[in-house]
N, C-alpha and C positions, 0 to 999 in steps of 0.2 A: 360852666356857664359861658355863654357867648358874651363877649365884652365889646364895646364900641372900638372901631378903628381909631388909632391915634389921630388926634385933631378933630374928631367928631363927637367927643364926649359931651360937649355942651350944645350940640345940635338939638332940635326939637325931638320929642319922642317919636313923632310920625316920620321924621327924616331918618332917625336911627332904625326904625322898624323896617324901612325899605332894604336894609342890609341883613335882615334876619335870615338865618339858614338852619338847616337841620344837620345833625352830626351824631354819629355813633362811635364813641371812642374805642380804640383798640382794647383798652382794659375791659370794657363791658363785653366786647366780642369774646375775649379770652375767657372771662369768667363764665359766660354762657356755655362755651365749649367744655370747660372744666366741670360745670354742673352736669351737663349731659353725659359726660364720660365718667362721672363719679370720682373725680380726682381725690387721691389721698395725700398728695404732696404739694397742694396749694390750699390757701384758706378757702373755706366754703363760702359761696355767695349767699348772703342772708336776704338780700333784696336789692332791687334797683328800680328806678323810675326815670323814664325819658319823657320830658315835658317841654312846654313852651313858657317863656317868661310872660308875665302879665303886662298890662299897660304901663305899670310903674317900674318895670325891669330896666336894666341897663340897655338892652336891645329888645324892645317889645316884640313878642312873637319869636324871638331868638331862642335857641335851645338852652335847656337847663337839665342837667342829669344828676341824679342822686344815686350813690352806690354805697352799699354796706356789705362788708365781709367779716368773717370770723377773725378774731385775734388768735393766732396759733401760739402754742406754748413753746418756750425755749429761749435760746440765746441768739440775739441778733449778731451776726458774724462781722458786720462791718458798717461803714458809712461811706460818704462821698470820697473820703481820703484813703480808703482801703479796708482790708479785713483785719483790723487791729485786734478785735476780740478773738478771732480765729488764731492769730499768731501768738497770743498770750496763753494759749492752751498747750498742754504737754504734747509731744510728738505722737504718741499713741492715739490720743483723741483726735488729733488733726488727721491722722490716717483713717480713722473711723468716719470722720466727716467727709473726707474725699470719696470713700467708698459709697457712703449714703448719697452724696452729691451725684456721683455717676448714675446711680440707680434712679434717683428722682429726676435728673435732667433727661435721661432717656425716656422715662415715662411721659414727661411733658412733651418731648419731641414726637413721641408716638401718638400723642393726641393732636398733632398737627401744628404745634407752636414751638418756635425756637426763640427763647427769650434773649434779649440783649443783656450782655454781662454787667455785673456790678455786685460787689459783696454786700451792699446795703439792701439787697433783695433776698438775702438768705437768712433763715432761722434754723438753728440746730436744736432738735429735741433729743437730748442725750438719753432720756428714759426710753423712748421709742426707737432710737437710732434712725431718725428721719431728718432729712434736710428739706424744709419747706421753701418754696419759691413764692414770691409775691412781687407786686410792682410791675404790671404788664402794660404800661403805657406805650412801650416800644417792643415789638416782636415781629418776626417774619414767619410766614407760613412755611411748613416743611412737610414732605410726604414721601411715601414709598421707602425705598432702601435708604435714602438720605436720612429719614427720620430714625432709622435703627442704627446708624453708624456712630461710632464713638471716636473722638479725637482728643488726645491728652492735652492738646494746646488750649482747649477750653478752660482747663484749670487755671491757666495764667490770667485769662480775661476776668475771672472771678476772684483773683488774688489768692488762690489756694495753693499756688506753687510760686516760688520766687526763683527766677532764672539768673544764671550768671550773665552779667552785662556783655562780656566779650563774645563776639561772634554770633550774637542773636539778632537776626534781621528778618526781613520779609520772607526769606526763603527757609526759615527755621523749620526743622523736620519734626518737632515735637519731643525731641530727646531732652529729658529733664536732668540728666546726669550733670553733676556739679552745681545744681541749683539747690535751693533750700526747700525741704519737704517738712 
């Protein structure tokens, strides 16, 4: 929902309405793509509505968007502080998750979306051996050969590999030797 600019909250509704805009969030765009491509590694889009606020809204005629998606089964692997649930699992299951992550991540990229990392956006379905991705407020478009390429460094951004602190910098080559798997 569009909200008033700071300092204009108490302006008249007609004044706030002059700042009304339209907006299509990245998350809605991503879910539309996933629906078209019949994604099996993201929650299913159940419905959405893009509308305008009425005259009593925070910003009359400003955007308001409703979005509903499926709750996927499984274990949420992390939160804002890291992949704690993931690291509490046995090493064998963590390896299964990494393999499923690789598969799901490449499927998403081949649909044209490269999600921003964060373990709070991953759910592990141990029964189906699938890692689901959700939370697409931030992503970048990807296409062609770039969409098919795999880079082991992505595992670190999702906190699925812990690297040794010594010698790891911007020129890191992706070697996880000496890290925690």
